[in-house]
RODO-2510 file (C-alpha; in nm, 4 decimals, decimal comma):
residues 456
     n   res          X          Y          Z
     1     m     2,5682    14,4471     7,0514
     2     s     2,6632    14,1064     7,1944
     3     y     2,9865    14,0758     7,3755
     4     t     2,9875    13,6827     7,3931
     5     r     3,3108    13,4822     7,3899
     6     m     3,3699    13,1178     7,4012
     7     t     3,6089    12,9957     7,6864
     8     p     3,7128    12,6735     7,7855
     9     c     3,4525    12,6889     8,0429
    10     g     3,1817    12,7673     7,7810
    11     p     3,0226    13,0933     7,6359
    12     i     3,0261    13,3990     7,8257
    13     e     2,8521    13,7414     7,7896
    14     g     3,0029    14,0709     7,8959
    15     c     2,8925    14,4463     7,8953
    16     t     3,0412    14,7634     7,8198
    17     c     3,2178    15,0049     8,0772
    18     q     3,3121    15,3808     8,0915
    19     w     3,6070    15,3113     7,8416
    20     p     3,5024    15,3069     7,4632
    21     g     3,6242    15,0063     7,3030
    22     v     3,6483    14,8007     7,6215
    23     v     3,4300    14,5214     7,7447
    24     a     3,3993    14,3970     8,0890
    25     y     3,3144    14,0578     8,2196
    26     k     3,2086    14,0884     8,5735
    27     g     3,1556    13,8282     8,8427
    28     i     3,2996    13,5234     8,6893
    29     r     3,2986    13,2422     8,9235
    30     y     3,6480    13,0904     8,9105
    31     a     3,6059    12,8265     9,1998
    32     t     3,3805    12,6677     9,4652
    33     a     3,4586    12,5943     9,8342
    34     g     3,2777    12,5249    10,1539
    35     r     3,3683    12,6680    10,4894
    36     w     3,7459    12,5987    10,5392
    37     e     3,7892    12,3937    10,2317
    38     y     4,0408    12,4476     9,9664
    39     p     3,8930    12,5879     9,6500
    40     t     3,8010    12,3548     9,3670
    41     p     3,8405    12,5492     9,0186
    42     v     3,5521    12,5886     8,7884
    43     t     3,6057    12,4149     8,4664
    44     h     3,2710    12,4121     8,3077
    45     w     2,9227    12,5897     8,3175
    46     e     2,6018    12,5156     8,1701
    47     g     2,4586    12,7694     7,8809
    48     t     2,5812    13,1205     7,8486
    49     y     2,7575    13,2863     8,1505
    50     d     2,6060    13,6168     8,2511
    51     a     2,9138    13,8266     8,3254
    52     t     2,7104    14,1770     8,3148
    53     h     2,7126    14,2064     8,7143
    54     y     2,9753    14,1845     8,9964
    55     g     2,9704    13,8871     9,2134
    56     a     2,9324    13,8817     9,5855
    57     c     3,2214    13,9988     9,8134
    58     s     3,3673    13,7907    10,1036
    59     y     3,1817    13,8307    10,4195
    60     q     3,3736    14,0845    10,6255
    61     p     3,3439    14,3281    10,9263
    62     r     3,1470    14,6123    10,7401
    63     a     2,8896    14,3366    10,6096
    64     f     2,7428    14,3525    10,9858
    65     f     2,7201    14,7424    11,0369
    66     d     2,6409    15,0487    10,8491
    67     e     2,9723    15,2346    10,7710
    68     a     2,7970    15,5516    10,7064
    69     q     2,7051    15,5532    11,0822
    70     m     3,0688    15,4640    11,2064
    71     p     3,3110    15,7624    11,2435
    72     e     3,6170    15,5440    11,2560
    73     k     3,5299    15,4287    10,9078
    74     a     3,4245    15,7504    10,7626
    75     f     3,7347    15,8288    10,5570
    76     y     3,7848    15,5119    10,3640
    77     y     3,4130    15,4771    10,3288
    78     h     3,3902    15,8341    10,1885
    79     e     3,6759    15,7754     9,9753
    80     f     3,5933    15,4371     9,8030
    81     r     3,2549    15,2979     9,8796
    82     q     3,0013    15,5840     9,9535
    83     g     2,7052    15,5646     9,7356
    84     e     2,7869    15,2026     9,6230
    85     h     2,6009    14,8587     9,7014
    86     y     2,8037    14,5551     9,7753
    87     d     2,6636    14,1768     9,8458
    88     y     2,8284    13,9622    10,0953
    89     s     2,8400    13,5816    10,0744
    90     e     3,0609    13,2965    10,1822
    91     d     2,9868    13,2115     9,8010
    92     c     3,2574    13,4725     9,7060
    93     l     3,5072    13,3442     9,4676
    94     f     3,4625    13,5700     9,1555
    95     l     3,6878    13,7590     8,9306
    96     n     3,6421    14,0358     8,6812
    97     i     3,8034    14,1051     8,3569
    98     w     3,8310    14,4150     8,1197
    99     t     3,9817    14,3559     7,7807
   100     p     3,9697    14,5501     7,4510
   101     e     3,6464    14,4497     7,2306
   102     n     3,8058    14,3306     6,9301
   103     t     4,0606    14,0999     7,0595
   104     g     4,0681    13,7315     6,9755
   105     p     4,2666    13,4074     7,1146
   106     d     4,5596    13,5191     6,8981
   107     a     4,6008    13,8618     7,0404
   108     k     4,8163    13,7441     7,3331
   109     l     4,7990    14,0748     7,5193
   110     p     4,9741    14,1052     7,8550
   111     v     4,7628    14,0817     8,1719
   112     i     4,7834    14,2607     8,5144
   113     f     4,6266    14,0493     8,7812
   114     y     4,5355    14,2680     9,0610
   115     i     4,4754    14,1448     9,4339
   116     h     4,3107    14,4099     9,6745
   117     g     4,4378    14,5027    10,0119
   118     g     4,2412    14,5460    10,3281
   119     g     4,4503    14,3822    10,6017
   120     f     4,3211    14,0393    10,4950
   121     t     3,9799    14,1190    10,6437
   122     g     3,8152    14,3609    10,4174
   123     g     3,7813    14,4912    10,0634
   124     c     3,6771    14,3612     9,7096
   125     g     3,8016    14,3768     9,3530
   126     h     3,5214    14,6196     9,2374
   127     e     3,5431    14,9108     9,4834
   128     k     3,5288    15,2582     9,2999
   129     h     3,9066    15,2883     9,2506
   130     f     3,9067    14,9302     9,0768
   131     d     3,5760    14,9809     8,8834
   132     g     3,7093    14,9680     8,5135
   133     p     4,0886    15,0233     8,5000
   134     v     4,2203    15,2319     8,2039
   135     w     4,4801    14,9640     8,1153
   136     p     4,3037    14,7857     7,8484
   137     t     4,2779    15,1298     7,6424
   138     r     4,6778    15,0642     7,6388
   139     g     4,6675    14,7191     7,5440
   140     v     4,6754    14,5468     7,8899
   141     i     4,3881    14,3075     8,0213
   142     a     4,2797    14,3880     8,3606
   143     v     4,1739    14,1351     8,6173
   144     t     4,0667    14,1939     8,9666
   145     i     3,9383    13,9030     9,2204
   146     n     3,7462    13,8290     9,5392
   147     y     3,8883    13,6070     9,7938
   148     r     3,7921    13,4737    10,1468
   149     l     3,8677    13,7215    10,4179
   150     g     3,9114    13,7359    10,8104
   151     p     3,8150    13,3938    10,9834
   152     l     3,6774    13,2387    10,6503
   153     g     4,0190    13,2922    10,4895
   154     f     4,2803    13,2722    10,7470
   155     a     4,1581    13,0230    11,0450
   156     c     4,3948    12,7741    11,1577
   157     l     4,2921    12,4653    11,3643
   158     p     4,4467    12,1272    11,4173
   159     e     4,1380    11,9615    11,3295
   160     l     4,1249    12,1396    10,9785
   161     s     4,5087    12,0180    10,9392
   162     a     4,4161    11,6659    11,0055
   163     e     4,1226    11,6812    10,7632
   164     a     4,3186    11,8176    10,4564
   165     g     4,6882    11,7754    10,5582
   166     h     4,7441    12,1367    10,6183
   167     t     4,5459    12,4584    10,7323
   168     g     4,5235    12,8304    10,7022
   169     n     4,5869    13,0499    10,3917
   170     y     4,2260    12,9551    10,2559
   171     g     4,2326    13,3193    10,1005
   172     l     4,5690    13,2701     9,9497
   173     y     4,4682    12,9461     9,7952
   174     d     4,1675    13,1595     9,6432
   175     q     4,4074    13,3902     9,4960
   176     l     4,6333    13,0794     9,3612
   177     c     4,3287    12,9419     9,2080
   178     a     4,2085    13,2528     9,0350
   179     l     4,5574    13,3124     8,9108
   180     q     4,5442    12,9292     8,7749
   181     w     4,2077    12,9923     8,6180
   182     v     4,3245    13,3074     8,4566
   183     y     4,6178    13,1268     8,3246
   184     d     4,3887    12,8382     8,1793
   185     n     4,1207    13,0787     8,0327
   186     i     4,2551    13,4419     7,9594
   187     a     4,3541    13,3579     7,5999
   188     a     3,9723    13,3408     7,5142
   189     f     3,9942    13,7204     7,6282
   190     g     4,2819    13,8019     7,4236
   191     g     4,5365    13,7591     7,6852
   192     d     4,8746    13,5749     7,7040
   193     p     4,8883    13,3241     7,9935
   194     k     5,2593    13,3615     7,9773
   195     h     5,2303    13,7264     8,0267
   196     i     5,0550    13,7741     8,3601
   197     t     5,1961    14,0514     8,5931
   198     l     5,0736    14,0131     8,9771
   199     m     4,9827    14,3487     9,1388
   200     g     4,8537    14,4240     9,4808
   201     q     4,8468    14,7006     9,7512
   202     s     4,8929    14,6631    10,1339
   203     a     4,7606    14,3131    10,2031
   204     g     4,7487    14,2691     9,8236
   205     a     5,0998    14,3407     9,7989
   206     m     5,1971    14,1057    10,0844
   207     s     4,9778    13,8482     9,9045
   208     v     5,1769    13,8992     9,5866
   209     q     5,4835    13,8538     9,7804
   210     q     5,3782    13,5366     9,9299
   211     l     5,2901    13,4048     9,5885
   212     c     5,6206    13,5060     9,4291
   213     l     5,7877    13,3045     9,7163
   214     s     5,5727    13,0031     9,6575
   215     p     5,6856    12,6886     9,4621
   216     m     5,3364    12,6622     9,3587
   217     t     5,3508    12,9679     9,1263
   218     e     5,6143    12,8400     8,8982
   219     g     5,5262    12,9273     8,5513
   220     l     5,2273    13,1522     8,6249
   221     v     5,4144    13,4774     8,6994
   222     a     5,5826    13,6987     8,4503
   223     g     5,6298    14,0110     8,6884
   224     a     5,5117    14,1534     9,0002
   225     v     5,3972    14,5110     9,1252
   226     m     5,3688    14,5901     9,5028
   227     s     5,2560    14,8927     9,6705
   228     s     5,2999    14,9510    10,0539
   229     g     5,3496    14,5998    10,1654
   230     g     5,6044    14,4278     9,9408
   231     g     5,9383    14,2920    10,0447
   232     v     6,0083    14,0427    10,3197
   233     g     6,1501    14,1018    10,6858
   234     k     6,1937    13,9633    11,0330
   235     g     5,8886    14,1619    11,1683
   236     f     5,6423    14,3321    10,9342
   237     g     5,4979    14,0948    10,6640
   238     s     5,6777    13,7750    10,8299
   239     t     5,5040    13,4483    10,8639
   240     s     5,5079    13,1978    11,1249
   241     p     5,4079    12,8134    11,1414
   242     a     5,0288    12,7382    11,1464
   243     p     5,0307    12,5587    11,4889
   244     e     5,1505    12,8864    11,6572
   245     h     4,8062    13,0240    11,5678
   246     y     4,6094    12,7282    11,7144
   247     d     4,5531    12,8788    12,0538
   248     f     4,3923    13,2041    11,9091
   249     w     4,1490    13,0249    11,6717
   250     k     4,0670    12,7903    11,9517
   251     d     3,9832    13,0804    12,1659
   252     v     3,7507    13,1962    11,8803
   253     a     3,5716    12,8653    11,9176
   254     v     3,5409    12,9042    12,2836
   255     r     3,3861    13,2594    12,2505
   256     a     3,1685    13,1358    11,9896
   257     g     3,0314    12,8463    12,2210
   258     c     3,1219    12,5807    11,9721
   259     p     3,2614    12,2478    12,0981
   260     d     3,3769    12,1119    11,7762
   261     l     3,4795    12,1871    11,4205
   262     a     3,1256    12,0823    11,2934
   263     a     2,9515    12,3558    11,5266
   264     l     3,2168    12,5980    11,4197
   265     r     3,1338    12,5390    11,0593
   266     a     2,7623    12,5573    11,1228
   267     l     2,8001    12,9097    11,3185
   268     s     2,6492    13,1854    11,1026
   269     p     2,8816    13,4369    10,9550
   270     a     2,7861    13,7111    11,1859
   271     d     2,8343    13,5015    11,5035
   272     l     3,1667    13,3746    11,3743
   273     f     3,2930    13,7339    11,2819
   274     a     3,1781    13,8679    11,6519
   275     a     3,3596    13,5726    11,8124
   276     w     3,6686    13,6408    11,5911
   277     k     3,6540    14,0198    11,6986
   278     a     3,6249    13,9572    12,0656
   279     a     3,9184    13,7110    12,0465
   280     q     4,1299    13,9630    11,8380
   281     t     4,0468    14,2682    12,0677
   282     a     4,1767    14,0322    12,3577
   283     a     4,4884    13,9161    12,1842
   284     g     4,5809    14,2382    11,9862
   285     g     4,7498    14,2593    11,6525
   286     m     4,6623    14,1170    11,3245
   287     q     4,5414    13,7508    11,3618
   288     c     4,4148    13,7008    11,0053
   289     v     4,7457    13,6536    10,8245
   290     p     4,9382    13,4191    10,5911
   291     v     5,1116    13,1354    10,7763
   292     v     5,3633    12,8791    10,7123
   293     d     5,1710    12,5583    10,5908
   294     g     5,4529    12,3480    10,4429
   295     r     5,2663    12,3659    10,0857
   296     l     5,2020    12,7292     9,9477
   297     i     5,4287    12,8768    10,2047
   298     p     5,6704    12,5928    10,2689
   299     i     5,9106    12,8083    10,4863
   300     e     5,9599    13,1771    10,6259
   301     g     5,9774    13,4021    10,3254
   302     s     6,3007    13,5545    10,4232
   303     v     6,4752    13,2266    10,4074
   304     i     6,3360    13,1688    10,0741
   305     a     6,4694    13,5189     9,9443
   306     e     6,7967    13,4554    10,1164
   307     d     6,8247    13,1106     9,8973
   308     g     6,7077    13,2834     9,5837
   309     q     6,4331    13,0582     9,5374
   310     q     6,1661    13,3483     9,4711
   311     r     6,0281    13,3880     9,1147
   312     a     6,2985    13,5404     8,8953
   313     v     6,1032    13,8172     8,7421
   314     p     6,1178    14,1942     8,7246
   315     y     5,9475    14,3679     9,0260
   316     m     5,8044    14,7251     9,0776
   317     m     5,7750    14,8290     9,4138
   318     g     5,6995    15,1368     9,6366
   319     s     5,5046    15,3319     9,8964
   320     t     5,3560    15,6510     9,9939
   321     s     5,4868    15,9282    10,2029
   322     e     5,2050    15,9080    10,4556
   323     d     5,1788    15,5512    10,4654
   324     i     5,0983    15,3433    10,7735
   325     v     5,4539    15,2692    10,8703
   326     p     5,6300    15,4689    10,5886
   327     p     6,0179    15,4016    10,6635
   328     i     5,9483    15,0499    10,6879
   329     v     5,7598    14,9597    10,3951
   330     h     6,0014    15,2100    10,2028
   331     r     6,2940    15,0233    10,3117
   332     m     6,1409    14,6782    10,2402
   333     a     6,0658    14,7963     9,8880
   334     k     6,4151    14,9064     9,8127
   335     s     6,5822    14,6151     9,9927
   336     w     6,3820    14,3668     9,7898
   337     c     6,4799    14,5360     9,4717
   338     r     6,8517    14,5439     9,5700
   339     l     6,8314    14,1696     9,6512
   340     q     6,7122    14,0960     9,2930
   341     a     7,0130    14,2938     9,1665
   342     d     7,2567    14,1171     9,4247
   343     q     7,1387    13,7647     9,3095
   344     g     7,1553    13,8511     8,9421
   345     k     6,7913    13,8440     8,8785
   346     p     6,5999    14,0613     8,6628
   347     a     6,6027    14,4410     8,6921
   348     s     6,3632    14,5692     8,9562
   349     y     6,2386    14,9253     9,0184
   350     a     6,1367    15,1356     9,3282
   351     w     5,9074    15,4260     9,3414
   352     f     5,7900    15,6845     9,6200
   353     f     5,4519    15,8624     9,5947
   354     d     5,4070    16,1852     9,7930
   355     r     5,1164    16,3538     9,6011
   356     q     4,9340    16,5366     9,8563
   357     l     4,5882    16,4636     9,7274
   358     p     4,3534    16,7654     9,6806
   359     g     4,0348    16,8109     9,8910
   360     d     4,1967    16,7587    10,2344
   361     d     4,5185    16,7773    10,4309
   362     n     4,5731    16,3936    10,4703
   363     g     4,8608    16,3922    10,2184
   364     a     4,9531    16,0809    10,0186
   365     w     4,7731    15,8498    10,2714
   366     h     4,7846    15,4785    10,2576
   367     s     4,6039    15,3587     9,9274
   368     s     4,5955    15,7197     9,7733
   369     d     4,8090    15,5982     9,4933
   370     l     4,5630    15,3513     9,3627
   371     w     4,3423    15,6247     9,2053
   372     y     4,6534    15,7061     8,9855
   373     w     4,7661    15,3637     8,9055
   374     f     4,4145    15,2437     8,7963
   375     g     4,3266    15,5790     8,5977
   376     t     4,0133    15,5840     8,7531
   377     l     4,0242    15,9696     8,9040
   378     d     3,6930    16,0548     8,7475
   379     h     3,5265    15,8033     9,0172
   380     c     3,6724    16,0045     9,2758
   381     w     3,4863    16,2886     9,4729
   382     r     3,8345    16,4927     9,5024
   383     p     3,8680    16,8125     9,2808
   384     m     4,1502    16,6455     9,0776
   385     t     4,3706    16,8876     8,8714
   386     a     4,5629    16,8822     8,5600
   387     k     4,8561    16,7887     8,7789
   388     d     4,6892    16,4837     8,8987
   389     r     4,5661    16,3762     8,5663
   390     l     4,9176    16,3963     8,4138
   391     l     5,0560    16,2021     8,7156
   392     s     4,7978    15,9258     8,6484
   393     e     4,8784    15,9344     8,2996
   394     q     5,2589    15,8937     8,3610
   395     m     5,1960    15,6133     8,6257
   396     v     4,9702    15,4301     8,4011
   397     q     5,2236    15,4362     8,1148
   398     y     5,5011    15,3267     8,3399
   399     l     5,2711    15,0222     8,4766
   400     t     5,1304    14,9110     8,1230
   401     n     5,4852    14,9398     7,9956
   402     f     5,6178    14,7166     8,2720
   403     a     5,3361    14,4611     8,2086
   404     t     5,4193    14,4461     7,8400
   405     t     5,7982    14,4496     7,8469
   406     g     5,9181    14,3912     8,2117
   407     n     6,0709    14,7636     8,1838
   408     p     5,8650    15,0578     8,2813
   409     n     6,0452    15,2887     8,0682
   410     g     5,9512    15,4100     7,7126
   411     g     5,7009    15,6422     7,5352
   412     g     5,8992    15,9645     7,6420
   413     l     5,8520    15,9241     8,0191
   414     p     6,1315    16,0512     8,2491
   415     i     6,3916    15,7510     8,3080
   416     w     6,3256    15,5152     8,5593
   417     e     6,6571    15,3383     8,6815
   418     p     6,6361    15,0087     8,8425
   419     i     6,7932    14,9651     9,1977
   420     r     7,1423    14,8127     9,1724
   421     k     7,4859    14,8387     9,3382
   422     g     7,5733    15,2005     9,3282
   423     q     7,2190    15,3278     9,2342
   424     n     7,0037    15,3592     9,5257
   425     k     6,7519    15,6369     9,3792
   426     v     6,3896    15,5566     9,3497
   427     l     6,1276    15,7201     9,1099
   428     r     5,9643    15,9949     9,2695
   429     l     5,6146    16,0468     9,1888
   430     g     5,4039    16,3261     9,2901
   431     e     5,4410    16,6771     9,4091
   432     g     5,7482    16,7657     9,2153
   433     t     5,8302    16,6568     8,8497
   434     t     5,8765    16,2865     8,8074
   435     h     6,2327    16,2178     8,8565
   436     m     6,4872    15,9817     9,0161
   437     g     6,5750    16,0910     9,3781
   438     g     6,6319    16,0260     9,7445
   439     v     6,3980    15,9865    10,0276
   440     n     6,4105    16,1909    10,3610
   441     m     6,4121    15,8898    10,6082
   442     v     6,4164    16,1167    10,9102
   443     k     6,0818    16,2906    10,7775
   444     l     5,9204    15,9362    10,7096
   445     t     6,0164    15,8404    11,0928
   446     h     5,8540    16,1518    11,2161
   447     t     5,5460    16,0914    11,0016
   448     m     5,5319    15,7323    11,1408
   449     l     5,5263    15,8510    11,4987
   450     t     5,2713    16,1282    11,4475
   451     n     5,0500    16,0144    11,1416
   452     k     4,6988    15,9530    11,2605
   453     a     4,6083    15,7687    10,9424
   454     v     4,4706    15,4078    10,9754
   455     g     4,5142    15,1916    10,6929
   456     e     4,2486    14,9633    10,5310
***
């Protein structure tokens, strides 16, 4: 059977996936870009595009070692990637679409556009938990993307600023370009360009946050979902001007033995990542992060939010009980939702996920909720129970309701009340029955101080 569609770029051929009645279009090139160039969107291709295989991921640290031989990488490798194969390249600007097979341009289905996490240095849009979201079986089109990571996506140098007028955020511009491509082309897959909900987790949530604060996404976003990284603060997730990062990236160039930008651009990916890792070890902290560049991020996010200039859309936000910094990400999510209410913006909803996943004693670790939101439990090694499947069913329904109407409620689900003055409870998802409730902040603080989990 043919799964060819005609898009503004030309014809494209997809393939089946694990869900009956759903077609996958994999590895769609949405843009091109040279090293530290801003992306140029793809508007046309010759012949029929073969979208039956995933595209390459961005180079990232794991491209240069065997994760199976690295004990410190064992947990997430076993969870999300074991037994899988990934190709890595600087030519990595690909996205994936899953849509009901019988939808035409007039279907106008809502869309969830997902941005993966990984500390801005790792991940891709087709790891096991992302491979075939269940959402299209509920009438919501799914999109996942790849974008440039690490030094390829977040370098900041004065020479680059002189060249393009600004520097940094190359990975974020990839995300924005992918969003614009989806806006321009999704009707061909049955989607409604006016009904795109952004979703992300960890660094993906931080990316969604920055896109919702940016003047460059006006008209592109209908709603946003952020897990373990949404909200703004003076510390975690804050941004600083690009020039404040120049010294670090100059150190990368020195360690790489590159006297100028041309030499740095000609450096092999392996040598670039090695120099970046050495510089980061010396500097400490996260060095591949969004920066204030005067365009996509015009000023620090907290200032934009205080002025009420963020996208006035409904938000869904939350975190997990054994998250990396659980009290911080929990407070940021609630505070963002409360800010929306105080500013008279659309209703926003906060959750707290505490399912102690079966199979080990790591609890509701950072990223654990993704299996449930995506409905991909069958890809997981864990001995999932009827409880897990019911929880995932509820979470998928809340999510797809939200993508469809801007309100997660409906379909007989327990009522989820938005955050507002006098209503400070969140939706509890996990160990108990799904219900509105509070969160023990003392316990979360203890977890933060004693938790051995590392994020990804």
